[in-house]
Every structure is written in C-alpha cells, then in structure tokens.
N, C-alpha and C positions, 0 to 999 in steps of 0.2 A: 317484416311481422307486423311489429308497430303499426307502420305506415298501413298495412292491410287493414288491422283491427279498428283504427281511424277509421278509415273506407268504410267499412262495415256498419261503427256506429253513426255517421253520419247518415250514410243511407237510412237506417232503422229512425232515426229522428225525421230526415223527412218523409220517412213512408207515414208516422207517426201525426206527422202535423195535416196531412194530404187526407186523411181517413175519418168518416165522419159517422159512421155508425156506430153501437152502441158496444158491440163486440172489439170491436176494431178501436176503440178508444181505450184498451185497456195496456198500454203498453209500458213498459217499462222506462224509465228514462234515466235511472243510476246504473241499472246495470242490464243494457239491452238484449246480451247473449246468456239470460237469468235459468234459461231450458234448460242449458247443456248440461247445468248444475243436478238435474235430477239424475244423471248415472253414476252413483254412489262419492258422495261429494266429500271434502276435506272438511276440516274442521274450520279452514280457511278459506274457503269457498263460502260455506255457511255463515263465518261472520261476515265477509262482503256483503249479501245477502240483507243482515243484519242493519250493517252500516250502509245500504243501499236504501231500506224500508226508512230508517230514521233519518234520511239526508231527504229523501222523497217528502214526507212529511210537511215539508216546509217550501214546498212548491206551490205557490200560487195563495200562501198563508193570509199575505197581507190585503189581497181580494174579500180572502173568508171575510177578513175583517171587516175592510170594510164595507163589505153588502150587509151583513146583521147590523153594523154599526151606523149605516146611512138609514136604514129602513129603522132602527131603532130611535133612530134621533138621537146618537150619543154623538156623531159626528157631520162633519159637512167634508168631501172629497174635491177640492177645487182643481181640475184640471185644465190647463188649455186645450188638451188637444185630446180630450175626451169629456163631451157635454153629457154623457149619460150617467158621471155620478150624481150628479144633483137635478137630471130627466126624468130617465124609468125609475131609478131607484128611493126616487122623492115623490112620483106619480103624477109629477107634474104635467098640466092642463089637460087632466083627465085622461092619459096615455096609459098603459100596460106593459108589463113586463114582456120582454120577449123571449120566447125558448129556445132562441140562436145565439144570443149574444152572448159576449164574454161574460159580463158577469154571474151568470151561469155553467154554460161550457167549460171555462178552464179549472173553476173550483174542484167542481163535479169529474172532469177526467183526471185528474188531478190526485184525489185520493181514491178513484178506483184504480190507478197505475200503482200505488202503494198495496191496495188490500191484492193486487194479483202477484204482486213483489212477496207478499206474504203468504201466496197462496203455495205460493212456487217453492220458498223457504219450508213452509209446514212440510210438505209433499218430498224435497229433496233431503228433508231430514231423516224422514220417516224410510226414506230408503237407503239412506248411508248406513254401511258398516265400518265405516272409520271412527266411529261418536258412540260410544255407551248409552246403554236403552235413560240413563238419569238425564244425559245433557240432550238426549231426542225428546225427550220430553220436555226441555227446557226452551230448546229453539222452537218448538210447537206453541206451548205455552206465550212463550213472545209472540210469535207470527198473531196467533187466536186476539192479544190482547188491542195487539195493535191495529188488525182488520175493524175488530167492534170498533175501536174508537174511530178510523177514520169513515167505517158506516155512519156513523150517529151524526159527523157535521154534514155529512150530505143530505141525513136523514132530518137537519137540524134547517136548510134552505127547503127541502119542499115539503116538508112536515105531511098534508095530510093527503097529498098528489105522490106518496111512498116513496118506494129504493127499491134496487134488487138487491137483495141482500144473497143471491144463491148467483157467484159468478164465478163459481169455480170452470164451467167449461165453455169457453167463449165462444163455441161452436154449437150448445145448445144453452143459451142462460135462464135463468131461473124465472118468474116473472116479475113485474111489478111487486110489490105488496103494500098494505097498506101500513099507515104510521106503527098501529097498534102493534100488529104483525111482523112488524119492522123494531119495535122495540124489545121485544120476546124475543124474536131472534138474536139480536145483540147482546140483551141480558145471556143465553142460555152460554153464547157464545163465548161470554168474558166468564160462567161460569165453568163451561168448558175447560177453558186456560187456567181456572183456579185450581183443575185438577190435574192437567199437566205440570203444575210449579208447582204442588205439594210435594218435597219429596227427590224438585229436582234438583241437579249439582251440573250448575251454569256459571258464567260469567263472561259476560259480553263487553266489546270494544263501544260503550257509547255514552255519547261525550256530554249529552243532556239529563244523561240517568245515571249522575255522581251519587253514590253514596246508595243506587237503588239498579245495579245496574248485575247483581246477582238473583238466584230463584227467590230468594226470600225479600228480595227489596221490590223485584217485579211482580211479587203475588202482591205485596202493597199497593202498589200502583195499581192490579188489575184491581183489588178490590176499591181503591181511589175512585174510578171511572166507574165501578158498578151502583156504587153509590149516588152519583149523580144522575146515573142511567134511573136507578131505583126510583128517584123523585120526581125523574120525569114519566116515570109510570104510575106515579103517586103509591107508589109502595114505601111507605114510611118507617113502616117497623126494620122492613128489609135494608131501607137505607141503614140506618142504626147499625145494623149486626154488620152491614159493609165497613164501614167508618170504622168498627171496633176491632177489623183486620186490616187497615189502612195505615198510612200514616198520619193520620187526623193526630192533631195536639192541641186543645186546649193552650196549653202555655207554652204553643212551639213559636218556633220562627214564623211568620204567618207565610214570604217564600217560601220555605221550603216546600219540595217537590220536585220534581219534573220538567226537564226544558225544551222548546227548542232553541239550539246552539247555532250563532252564526262567530262569524270569523273573515280574517282577512287572505286567507291563506291561498294560495294556486288552487282552483279548481273548487274552491267552496266558496260559499253565499255570504253575501251581506243583508244584513236586517229590512227585509223591502219593507216595515212597517215605515220607517224611519226616515223624516223629514226634518231638515235642521227649524228652529225659530225665525221667525220673520221672513219666510220665503213668502215669493211673491209666484203667480204665474203655477207651480205644483205646491200644494195646500194641504193639510188635515187638519182641519182647526173642529176645535169642544162644539158641540151645540148651546147658545147661549141659555141654554134651561141648564146644563150643568152646572153653572157659576150661580145664577137665580133663584136654585132652590138647593144650593148646600147650607150644611147650618155653619153661623160663624166661627171658626175655631178648626173647622175643619180641614187637616194636612193636604186631603183627599185634593183639596184645590190647585193643589202643586203639581198635579197632571194636564193642569189645563190651564198653561200659563199665560199671562195677557205681553198682547205682541206690540210693538211699534207703533204699527196701524192696523185699524181694522181693515179688515180684507174684505170684499164685499164681488157677487157674482149674481148676477139672473135672480134680482130679488132677496136674495139673503146675503144676512153677512155672519159674522163673527171677530169679537176682538181677544182670541182666545185660542191658542194652536193646541193640542193634542201633544202631550209630553210622556208619554208612560214608556216609552221605548228610545231613551234619551242619547242612543247610539248605534252609530252602523252595527258595532255586535253585541245590542244588549240581546237579552234572552228574552222569549214567547214562552210564558207559562203554558205546557200542555196543563196540567193541574195540580194547584197548590194548595198548602194550609190551610188558607186563609180560606177559597172557595168550600174547602171541607168543616170547615167551623160555621161556614154560614146552611152549611148543607143538614149539618148539625142543627141547627136553630131550627130550619124550618120543618124536620121529621119530629123535632121535640114540638113546636108548636100544632102541627097536623095529629099529634099521638093526643095532644089535651097537658101534657109535662111543662108548665107554661115557665117553672123557674127554672130550669132547665136551659128552655130557650132562651129567656132574659139573658142567664148566666154566658152565653156564648156571642148572644148582640152586643153586651156590655165589653168583654173580651175584643170585639171589634170596636164598637163605639172608642173605647178609652183608648187602644193603641194607635185613634185617630186625632187625639188631642180633645175627644168629648167626655161629658159627662154620662152617666148610667141613662138607661133608658128611663121614662119614667111618662108614661101612654098607659092609656087602658090595657088591664090583660084580659083582650077577646082572642080571638081568633085572630076576627077581620085586622084589628088595631096591630097585630103582633104578625102579621103579613106584611100589611104596609109598612112595617119598619122594616122586617126582613128586606123586601123588595128595596125599601131604601140603601140598606145599605150593601144589598148586594152591589145597587146600582154603580156606588163611588166606591166599594172596594175590587168590585173585578171592570172597572170602566175602560172599553177595548179590546177588553178582552175576549170576547163576542158573546156574552150572555144576556144581554140589558131586553132582547127583539123575543128571544124565546123565551127569558122571562117572563114576563108581562101577555105572551101570549098563552103561557100555558095555565096562568089564573086569569083569562079572559078582559084582561085588561088594554088589550094593545087602542081600546077609542080613549084613553087617557093620555098617549102620547098627543104631543103638540105636534100638528101643521100650519107648515111657515109660510104659502102661499095657498089662497081660496080655493087652490083647485090640487091640488095637493092632496095624497093619498098615503094611508100606510098597508103594506101590504100583510098579507095574513103567510104567504108562502111564495117561492117560486114556481113557475112550472118546470116540469119534467124538459130536459135537452130536447132538441131537436133529434139527437141520435137516438130518442128512447124511443122514437115512433109516435 
C-alpha cells in the first residue's frame, strides 16, 4: 500500500509539472490526494491539511523575496546558472519581464496551490461530522486567513494587472480582477475569517505560529495581516483598529509574530534564502545603496555584512552579503511586531497624529542604536522617515518595492546601468491566458 501511495504521489507531481493552464496549476504539493478529505474528514485529516498549508507557504518563497528585492534594489542575486536575475529583473538592455519565465510562474503557482489547499480545508471542515461547530469555525477561519495572505503575495507581484480571487472551482475560475477589487476581496476574506475565529475553539499543530496557534492567537494574526492590507488600501483608521486587535505592542519584542519555519528533518525544508557569507558563484548581495544610505550607528548594517572580496557580474558589484537569514534553519517572518509598529506610525502620519507617529518611529530608531527623530513634523517628511525605517527594519522581507510603488516613489530607486529599468509590476503568467 505504501509503495502504491508513493507511485500515486509521483504521478500527481509529474502531472502538475507538465500542466500549464491556470486551473491546472493549482495542485497541492503537500497533500496531493487532499480532495479525498472532503468526505467526513477526521480531526487528524483536517490537521494534516492545516500542516500542508503551512508547509506549502514556504515553496518558492526565496524566489518571491528575490523578485521583489531585486526590482526594489535591495539585493542582487548572482547566479552562474541563471542570468535572468540580473537581466530581466533589472530591466537590462531595454528588456522586459516575460510572462512565461520562472520568476513569475513559479511563485504564482505556489501561492495558488496553497489557496487550493485552504479551499479544500474549509470545505472539508464544513462537511465533517467529526468536529464540533466551534472547531469547524476555527479551521475555516485559519483557511480563509492563509488564503487571503497568499492572494496578497501574488497581488504584490502583478499589482494593477490584477489576480483571480475566486478559484474555488477549477473548472470555472473567476475573472481576473483589478488591484482595488482584489484588495477589497482580500480584506473581506480576512473579515470573514475574523468572524469565524471569534468564539472558535481550536488548537493547531503549527510550528511557525508558536503562541498564536489557537483561535485567539490566530485572530491576532488575522488582524495583523488585515492591518497590512488596510495601509495598502489607504484605510488608515481601519489599520489602527486592526492593530488594536492584533499582537501589536509598542514596547514588545520586535521579532514577535509568526514565521515560516525551516528544519533539517527528513521531508522538511531548509531556508532557501540562506547563502553563506563570502560565497562565489551563487551569491545574494546587498545593493550598494544599503550601506551608502544608512545612518552612522545603525545596527541594521549587520544585515549586510562586508565580504572578504567584492563580487562583480555583468556591470554590477557589491562588497556586502545579505545576512538577514543567517543559517539554513533561520525563520522567515510572515508578519512581526516591528512591521506592526511601522504600520502604526504610517497610519498615524496619514491621520495627522504626528506625535504618536513620532513615538512609534522613535521606538524603531532607538531599538537600532539611533537617536530620536528630529526632522520636520510634516506629512511628507514623516512619510520619508517612515519609509526609511521600513527599508532598514524590513530589509529583504519583501516590502521595499511595494512600499515605494504605493507612494509613487519608484523613480527614487537607483538604476545601476544606463539601460536598466525599474519595473512597476509583473505580467500575468502565460497560464492566465
């Protein structure tokens, strides 16, 4: 029986690799026979789907970070086997982004595979007679929260080109919707999940959600992600309300939150964003502007450590390695308190509460060895300061390009070669027609 199961899984994996249409990209790499769980799933089977969703979120995560980090001029990704990191993604020689290349098709498909997993989990929980009503609500609330988060990551890539938010029926996919409509749908999904989680009774085996793996904890995570979505929608008061229900804490651990976890165990994954220092050939380097623009005394310079020798390729060079994820088992944040403090600062700036915004900014500055902010108390000056702190606090966590784009500041990013371009968005994958 075990041998037959392995064969079935191999067949599913091979089929997924060969299919190119949108509806057939949404396979489930973690539990390829998950549809079987729709028939009165047990709690153990539902927990397997939960674990599968958590695991699947890690697939192609480093590629996503390289996509947004490279275009956002945070990093260079030098690879002897893959030149498109420094050609296509940097717009070299008046090139363009392809809709069929790995840098969009792979992360896009991985996110929608998790979306499919979440759709199956929600339906399986709803149809199960082996869990209580409160437990059903917990599973469904988790599924909707993670689904919303995965949709948001794909929207970050394609922006005004839109995404599909309705993919529940692979034979009748919903339309591509605009960025505004997609953000509204994602916010509504998070709000629906909030309703599910309120009063739910559940505890999940979630490695990366330590301290947040029951209904009350997941509700705080849900509201944290909702706060991020709110600032993307310029809903400033809503963002502040979301933070009030999240794990936001001005005096708390900056790294408190939820994470993608990587382990050395059999069948697990190592952190794909980790590359040892001073490597040659395959390297991930900090953009030279990171060290050039940082304030004296800022300890976040340690996220970009000096190399023994400068690395150069195709007219680009850097003498600093990216050193955000310092081992093969280092966590990658999903969302953490330092981001929430900066969301709090941003929302207060935009609502005119400058004193509270400066308080939050100073929490971040002081935590990294800097004195209090002494600049102008104007919206423009404080936005610039907030974006500066986001740049260094959230370096290579997937934010810089999105932040500069939503403030119409992409033209402030450096281009390193005369014919390079700063892309505003990725094209929809060819699988989307």
